[in-house]
N, C-alpha and C positions, 0 to 999 in steps of 0.2 A: 320331842314329843311335847304337845301343848300341856299347859298347867290345866288340872281338875280340879271343879268345886267340889265344896265339903270337903270332911273330914277324910274319907277315904281315896288313897290313889292306888292306881292298878299299874303294872306293867307288866306286859307279857312278852316273852324272848322268845324267838323261834328259830331252826337250826338254817344252815344258810343251806342246805340239803334239798330243804324243801320246795317246792314252789309257792308256797302262802307266806315262807317268809318274808317275804318282804311289802308284805301288807301287817298294815300295826291297828290296832284295833282302839281306838282312841273314846275316852269317856269322860264327860265330866260330871257326871253323877246321876246325871237326869237318864233320859230316853236317845236322846242323840246322839249317834256316830257316824264319823268320817273315818272315811277309809281314806286312806293317802299313798300314795306310792313316792319314796323316796327319803329324806330325812329333813328332821325338822327342827329349828332352831328358834333361838331366841328373839323378839321383836328388838327393832334398834329403837323403835320410838318407847318402848317399856323396860329400856335397861336398867331404869334405875331402881326398877322394883327389884331387890336380890331375892324378897324371901320366898317367890314362884322358882319351884326347882325347874331343871331344864333336864329332860333326858334322850340321850339319842340312838337310837337303835339303826343299824347297819347291816342288820341280817345276821348278825354271829353271836353267840351267845358270851355274853359278860365274864363266867365260870364254866368250866368246862372242864370235867375230870379225865385224869387220865388213860382211861379203859373206854374214853368216848362217848360214856352215855351223859345225856341231857334233863337235868330236871329243872321241874317250873319253876322260881322264885316267887315267892308270896311279898304282899304290899310291907309287911311286918319284919322281911328278913332283911331289907335292904339299908345296908350299913351306913351310919350314924355319920355327921360331918366329918368329927371328928377322927373316926376310923379312915376315911375316903382322906383326910388329911396325911394322914400315918402311913398308910400303907398305899394311897394312890390308886388309882385306876388299872385295871386290867385288861389288857386288849387282845384278843386269841385273833390270831390268823391260820392259815392252813399248816403251818410248818413249826410255830411256837406260840408262845406268851410272851407280850411287853406291858411294862410298868409304867403309867403314865400318871402326871400330874393332874390336879380339877381345873386347871386352868388353861392347860393346853388341850383336853379333852372338849372343854368350853370353848374354846377358838375352832377348834374342830369342826364342833358341834353349828357353829354357827357359819359358817361356809358352807357348810353341806344344805342348810335352810334353803328352801324357795320361797317361801313365806312369811310375811312380819306379822306380830299377833297384838292387836289393841283392843280397847275397848271400846263399845257402840253408845250411846247414848243411856241405852239401860244399865249399864254397866257391864256385861256381857261379853264375854271375849269375841273380839273381829278377825278374819285372817285375810290379809290384804298379799294378794300373789302377785310376783312378780311378773315382767310382760316378756311374753312368749318369742324366742327370736326363732324363726324357723329356720332351719338347715335346708330344706327343698328347695328347688326353683318354683317360688310361686309366681302368679299370673301377676302379684300385684306387685311384685319386685321392682317394677320398675318405676310405679307411681311414687310420686312425692310425697316426704313425709308430710301429711297436715298437722300443723300445732293448732290453729285453730279452728271449734268443731263446728262454728255456727250454720255450717252450711251456703246456701245462696243467699241470703240475709243481707243488705246492702248496710256497707259500714258507717254509714249517716246516721242511721237510728241509735247508735252509741254514742254519738258527738257529744251527748249528754250525759254519760258518765265516765269514770274513771276508769274503766277496763273495755275492753274492745272484744268480748267472747269469751269463751269457754274448751277448757282442753279437752281432752280424752278423759279425764277423771271428774269433770266436772267445776274444776278451778276456773276461777276470775283469771283471763289473761289481760294482765296489767297494760294502759296503754304508756310504751317506749316514750321518756323525758325526748322533749326536743330542746336541743342548746338553744345558744343565743349566737346573734350574728358573726361573733369572734370565732365564734365553736364552729359554726358552720366554713366561714371562710378558710379556716384550716384544716377541716376537712378538703376542700375542695385541693387545698394546694395541695397537701400530700395525699394523693390518690391511692387507695390500695388496688390490688390486683383486683379485677371482678367487678369495679365500683362501675355503675350506670348512670348514677345519679336520679334516679328514679325509686321510689316508695313503693313495698309492697304494700296492695291495698287490704291483704287477708291478716298481715300481723304488724303494717303502720310501719315497718322499721325500714331502714333502705337497701335498696336492691342490690343482692351482688351476685355475681353471673360466680358458677365452679368453673374448675378446670377445662372439664368436658363441654359444657356450656360453650366455653370459650375457643372451643378446639371446635366444634360444629360451626358456630361462625364466620371463624377462619376459612371452615371449607366452603360456606355457602359462598361468601366471598369471591373466593378463587374459583368460584363455577366447580366445584368438585362434588363428590356423593357425599351427604355429611356424615351419612352412616360409615363408617370403617370396617372393612372387609366385604362390602354390599359388589356386586356383579353387576354393571348396567345390561352386559349383553350375556346374559344364561343360554345356555347352550337351547338350540330349539326341539321343542317338542312335536315330535311327530305325530299328529291327531290320525292323519291318512298314512294306510302303508303303499306302498307300489307293489307288494307281492300279491300275487294271484291266487287266492283261495279256491281250494278246490272242490272244496262240500259246497253246493248251492244256497242259497242265503233260504230257497224254502222248500220243502219236500214234496209241496202239494204235486198231484197229478197232471200232464199236460193236458189243456183243455183239449176237447172234440176241433173246436174251429182250428185251431191251430193244422189239423190235418185234412180242411177243405180247401178245393182248388183256390188261389186267392187270381180274382180277376186284374190286380195290377199288373201284376206277374207274367200272366195271360198276354198283355196289352204288350210288356216289355220283348217276351218272348218271339210274339208276331214282328215287333219292327227290327229285333237282330236278324230274321228270317226274311222280311223282304229286303235288308241291306246284303246278304250274302247273294240271293236274288239276283238284284241290282247288280252286282262287282262289286260296292262299297268297302265291303267288307272279305279279305278273300282269307283262303285259309293259308292253316300255317305249312312255310315251307322251310324247311332246317336251312341255316345260312350254306352258299359255296367255298368254299375252301380258295383262300386268296394266296396268292404266289408273296412270298415272302420278298420285301423291298430292299436294294441295297442303302441302307443309313447313309451310304456316303454321299448318293444321289439325293439332291432337295428339287421337289416339281412346287411350283408356285402355281398355282389358279388362281389369279386375279378378279377373275370374272366368276368365282365360284358361287358368291351369296347374291349374284345377281339375280335378281326373281323378274320377273315377267310386268313392264308396269305400261301402263297408257303414255300416249304420246304428250308428252309437257314439257313445254320452253325449258326447263331446271331437269328434267332428267334425259343424260346422254348414254348411247346403249353403247353399247362397244362397237368400235369401229368395223366396218367389211369391207373384204377385197372387191374391186370393182372387176365386174364380169370380164371376163377374156373377149378381146377386139380382131380383128377378121386378120392382124397382123400378126396374134399369136398362134393364128392356126396353121397345121403340119404342110396345108397345100391354099396359100392363101392367094388370092386374086393377084393377077400380075402387074395392076399398078399399086399393090402392097409392096412388090420386092425393090429393093434398092439397085442403083446401075453403080458400075465403079468408082465414080466420081463421089458419088455419097457414101459407100464403102470405106475410102482414102480418108474423105471427113469424119468418118465416124471413130476410124481407128485411129489417128492422129489426136481428136477429140479428147479431152481429160475424161475421167468418171463421172466428176460433178456437174459437166458442162452438158452432158449428153440427154438428149432428149429421150432417149430409150434407153435401156438397158443389155437391148437383144436388135440384132439384125433380122428381119424375117426370110425364111427359108421356104422352099418349095421341096417337097418331098412324094416320091409318087402314091407311096403308099404309108403306113403308119407305122409297119416292120422296119421301116428306117429310119426313123426318128430314133436320133442315138441320145446316149443321157445328157442331162443338162446341167451344162459345169455350176451355174450359178443358183444351183437348188438351196443348198447351205445357207448361205449368205442369205437370200431374200426371205427363208423361213426366221432368222434370225433378224432379219432388219423388222418381222413381220410381229414377232416377238416385241420385238423395241416398240414397235406403235403401240400394242395393246399393250404395256408396262408405262406407258407415257401420254397415254390419253387417258383425258378429264375423267371423274365419274359424275362429278357433281357439276352444272352449269352455273358460278355463283357470278349475282352482281355487280357491276364493281361502280366504285363511287366515280359519279362523271363529274368529277369536281375541274372547274378551270383554274391551272396553278395563279392566274391573274389576280382570280379573285380574295384569294390568298392574302394577298400583299394590301397594304393598305393603302385605301383611296388616297391619294396628294393629289394637291393641287396643280392645273398643267400649269407647264413654267409660263405659257402665254400669259396667264395671270398674274405674276409674277416679277414680271418686268417694272421698270428698268433692270437690266442688268447686260454686262460686257458680252458682246456675241462675237466680236472681230477683232483683228488688229486694227488701228490706225494710223499710228506713227512707231518707225524702228529707229533706234539712235544708233548713230554707226560712230565710231572715234579710237576704242579700247583697243588695245594690243593683249590680246588673251582674254583669259575670262573676265566676266562680268562680274564680281562677288557679294556686292552690298548695291541696292536703291532706296531712293527715300523720297518723298516726295514732301514739300517745303509747305506748310501751315497753311499757306496763304494761296497754293495749286495753282502758282502759276512757274514754278522751279522744279527741278528734277537731278538729285546729285545722285553720284557713281563713282564706283571705284574698284579695282578691276586690279588683275596681275603684274599689271606694268608699273604699279606703284604710282598710278595717277587718279587726282580726283578732279571730276569734272561736274560741269553744272550745266543743265540745257534746260532750255524753253520747254514746257510742257507740249503749247499747243501747236507752236509753230515748229519745233524740233531743232533749232537753233544753239548752236553750240556758243555757249556766253562766257565763260570761266572755265579754269583748270590751274593745275599746280601741279607737281611732281612732288611727291615727299619721300620718296625712296626708289633704290633700283634696283634692291636686292629682295627686297622680301614684297608683297603683295597689300595691297589695303584690303583689308580685311570686311569693314563694317564701315558707313557712312551711317551719322542720323541727324535730323532736323532739333534745333528745340523749339518744345513747344510756345505758339504766340505767334500773334502776325507783328505785333509792336517791334521784333528785334529780326535778323535773319541771320542767326549764329547757326554754324555747321560743325560737328563732332566726327572725327574722323583717326582710325585705329591702324598703324600700320606696325607690325609687328609688336615690340613690347611700349612704343610709344604712339601718346593718343595726343592729337592735333586740337586747340579750338583755335576755328576759321570765320572771320566774317568775309564774305568772298565781295572782293573788288570787280564790278559787274562793271558791263559798258558806259562810256559817258552819259548817254540818254537816259540811264538809272543812277546817276549820282548826284541828278538834278529834283528840285520836288520832293514830292514823299518818298521816293527810296534813299534822298540822300539821308533826311531825318530818320528812318529806321537803320541806316549804316554807322549816323554818328550814335545814335541812342544804344546799339550794340555793341559800339565800341566802349561807351561808358559801363556797359553791365561787367564785360570782363574785364576792362581796367581798376574796376573797383575793387579787384580782387589783392590788386599790389598794393593797396593802401591797407588794407586789415592786416595782408603777410608780414606789412613793414612794421607797422605796429606790436606783433608780435613774437618779431626778431630781436626787438632791444632787448629783450631779458636776460639773453646768451644764446649760445648753440644748447640744444637741448642733444642730454648722451645718449638718448633713444632714437634710434633708425629711423626717419620717416615711411612712410609707407608710398608714399607719391615723392617725386621733385617734379614743382610746378618751375618752369622756368622760360624767362623769353627766347626764341630760336635763335640761335647765332647766325645762323644766314640771313644777308640783307635779303636775299630774293624770298625767300620764305615771308619776310616781314612787309616786302611790298606785295606781296601777291597775297597779303590778308592772314597770315598764321601770324595770331597774336600769343598764344599757350601750346608750349609743349611738355608735355607730362608723360613721366617715364616710370614705368611698372618693372615689375621682375620675371612676369611671362607675356607670351603672347597676348591680345586681348582679340575677343573674338566677338563678343555683342557690346553693345552699349544700350542702356534704356533711360531713356529720359523722364522725370515724376513730371507729373500735369502742368505743377507752377511754374518751372525749369530752371530751379533752383538746386536742384539733386540731378544727377544722371549715375548709373551705374554702370559701373565692368566686370567681364564674365571673364577670365583666363582659366579654361579648363586645365591647363597644367599645373598651374602653381596648388598650393596646399592647404593652407595657412590663410594664403590672403589671394583665393580663386575668385573671391568677391569683395567689390571694392565700393563705397560709396562715396563719391566727390563732390563736394561743394563750390559751385563757380564763383559766388560772390565774395566766399572766405578764400579760397587755392588751398583746400582744404581735402585730404583723402583719408580717411575710415575704413578702418578691417573690420565688420561686424561679425565676424564668427572665427573666432579663436582654430574649430575645429568644424570641418562640415562631412559630417557622413556622405560616400560618395564620390563622384568626378561631376563636377558642376559643369551644365553648360548651358544655361539660360539664367536672363533674370529679369522680373518686371515689377512695376509696380503697381498698385490697386490705384483705378480711374476715381474714386473717390473716397476711397479711406486709408487711416496709416496702416497700413499691410504690403509686406514685400514679400512676393514671390521667388523660390529659390529651385528648380529643376536641375535634376542630378541625372544620374542617367538610369533610373528608373521611377523615383517619386519625384513629384513637387511639393514641397513645405511652403507653410504659410506662416507670416512672423506678424508681431503686432509690433508695430516701431515706438508705440507709447509706452505699449506695458512690458515690453521685451522678452516676448515667451510665444513661445509654438503654438499656433491653432489649431491647425489641421497638417496631415500626410496626406497626399492625395497618392490614389495608387493606380496608374493608365492603366496598369500590367501589359507595358512594351520593355521591349528588350533595351531598348538605347532609344533616347528620348533625342530628336534633333532641334523642334523649337516647340514653344506654345505660344499663347495669346489672348489676353483679358477682354469678356465684352466688355463692352462700353457702362453695361448695367452693373457691373463686378460679380454676378454669381454666378457666369457661366464662363468655363475658357474652353479653347480645344488645344489638340496635342497631337504632333506630327511625330514621327517615329521613322527611324532607319528602316524599320522591319514594314515597312509599305502600308502603315495605318495610320486613318485619323481617326483622333478620339474626343467626343464631345462629352465632357463634364459639367454637371448640375452641383453645384458647391453645395445648395442647402437639401438635393434629394441624397445622396449621397459618394463615400470617397471612391468608388468604382463606375468607370464608365456610362453615363447614359446610352449612347450611342456608338457602335465601333464600324465606321466606316472603310470599306476595301475600295478602291477604285484606281489603283497604280500597280504599274508592274515593277516597279522600281524603288525606292526611298524618296521619304519626302523630306527635303529641303529646307521649307520656309511655312509658317501657316499665318494668317494674318487676316486680321475683323474688320470691317468696314466704322471708323470711327465718326460718319457724318453722320451718325442715324438710320442709316439702310439695314433692314436685315443680311446682309452679304456677308461674304465669308470666300478665303481661297486658298488654297495649296499648292505648294510647287513642288515638282519632282524631280528624279533623274530621269525619266521616261521622254523627257521632254514635254510636257504636258501640264498647264492647268487645270487647275477643277474649281469652279464656280458652283457656289452652293447659296441658297435659302435659307438663313435661320431665323426663324421667328421667337422671342421673347417675350411674353405678357407677364403681367404683373400677379394675376391669379397663380396663385401656389397647388389649387387645384390642377392646371392646364401646364401639359409638359411644354417643351420646343419643339416646334415644327422643324423639322431638317429636310431640306428636299434640295437632291442636284438636279441643278440647271445647265451647265455649259460645260464640256469641254474646249479649253483652246489651243488649238496646237501652233507650231509655228518656229520652235527653236529648236533646232540642230543639237544633237548629243555629240558631244565630242570628249574621248576618252569616257566614257562609262558617266558622262556628267552631263545635266541637262539643264534646267533652271536654277537659278541658285539661291533666288530673292523674289519678293513680291510688296509691295506696297498699295496699298488705294489712296485716290483723293481726298481728299477730305471734307468736298461736299458732296461731286459728284459722281455715278455706278460708275468709275472707270480705275481700271489697275494700271500698275507697269510692273514688269518684271525684267529682271537680269538673268541672261543666259549664259552658259558655256561657250558657245557660238561669238562671244566678243560683243552682243548685241542688247539695246536695251527695248523694250516692246510696250505700246504705250493702246491697253485693250480697250475698247470701247464700244 
């Protein structure tokens, strides 16, 4: 109860049972009255004024008689402080009474009050009520609590004031203090949860986001629905129903115009009547009963969908049977009846060779005509004709197959090239396995199964020189040393390699020929001096790769055989370096010593490969670079001799490589294989073949480029022929090589499945020399 002014104080107690018990009439001595619902407590601000008494009314009487009667308590009957202190307050509930102290009653009264009593400016009491917390779901429950109530007034108006607005009670909202730079740095380091780095314009304080706002931002970043529980796909609301309404939309009676005859309907009826009269519309007939067909018997009408179409070149109608002739009549003319010879010939001939399937027969009347024995067969053939007949005539592309081939120049425009056999060199017994033309272009060296090396005059075919190196084994390969200043020949028989300076006839031993022979001796003999100087240190424990010795036979020395080199396996290939200082040998049966490189001026042999992948077949030096090519059964590898590393691995795709040769330009090479293929490789283009040529029926034994500048190359095959090609290579990388087959040279005979064994070109002229299994060498020009 609020304090009352004046001398008099009134208190009215009302019983719990009456509805007016919850209403207390308060008076301050004047005419103003306040009807309060609830309890009254002392103001916290007026707690220091102890002279004012505070009374609490909770709807129960402070005093209750035992018989349940209620008496009004007057103001002069209120007990004093001493009595209240000694006796205590009495509280009554529905079951009994309880005595409490004055302090406990005062605390309970303060907790029950919902307002505070203060004094206004005139000294009168002022009641400040607490804010109401609504317990219902208000529309403003989601609105943020606004602490600053200045409305839409910009905060810039308050820049010169220490406050930034007013709260709901009218008090000034002070401007928040701003820290120093160090405090701002510490705040930026210790970032609280919800920190944004922004300032709230309404309060001037740092703007921090709540946990719910952070969750909303997180959902927005993840492309999710911001509000939890929101269904983006609600069930479809059927605005229109598909049910047919029974009742009409309108109950208006039908207009009279709907019962008047319609002119439009009369026209449609007359149109139908006219169609019935003309027969375009037939009356309904019930479908006729059809017999059930056997499901096991399938019938096909291939012309069922054939519609009559006008005659057109693209339309092919069903073929018709030819009309019967006079011969098919039961009473044909006499000239159509066959005689006995014709009947005998028709009976003896096969059915496919007969002109007609029947013989004309004469009958007196149609009743005497017997049954036709070929009736079923002819009907079956007729069905086949209909089945296999084309439905539509399709125009085929009339393309000449030759037009699809690339346009190549005519061979007559690519001359000169060898076209026929000029000279045949005979003298070997058995096969001639190798042939070579000397750098000067005047001599030919050949080696065969008879173990003999022979030298021939190229232009005249004379036999100039020969030496027999062995009797049990064949001379597999002979090769001249490059350079016109010397005349050195390397020949391999079995595991032995001979360095020879041929002693020609007396006419060439004098003049320039004698100088060439002496220079050749000096180059070969210089290696003995170098070998003797290196052997002074003592014998080496390591076994040498090859032995360089002089031939023991005086006959060989007199014939010009200067050096004998002994390897470990049979030598099949000899390849000279362009300077003539080095030459390589290939022994396919060797493993680590399959490829050997020899130095002529030092009489030294080196084994460049410790282990070679595959079975070595051939080896070649690059014509201008320090690059070494080694061919195995399926691949060709190029090595850099200066860096001692692998450069490329060429994959021709052949099953077994027989030989290969490098173009004088160094960027292209040709590969021959035992599977009858000739492959052209462009090293700048790809590791795969640029062209694959198949012109031979048997294996290709040898391939060779022309080294004198002419765009020619040739291959030799076991079918006894040589194929001459035009191979033009230009320096432009945008233009590919031009390969044209020119001529097939035939002349060698095939002996024991072997044909042409080797081929070589003249250094300057468009001539080539071949060695055959028939024991002859041939010059083609």
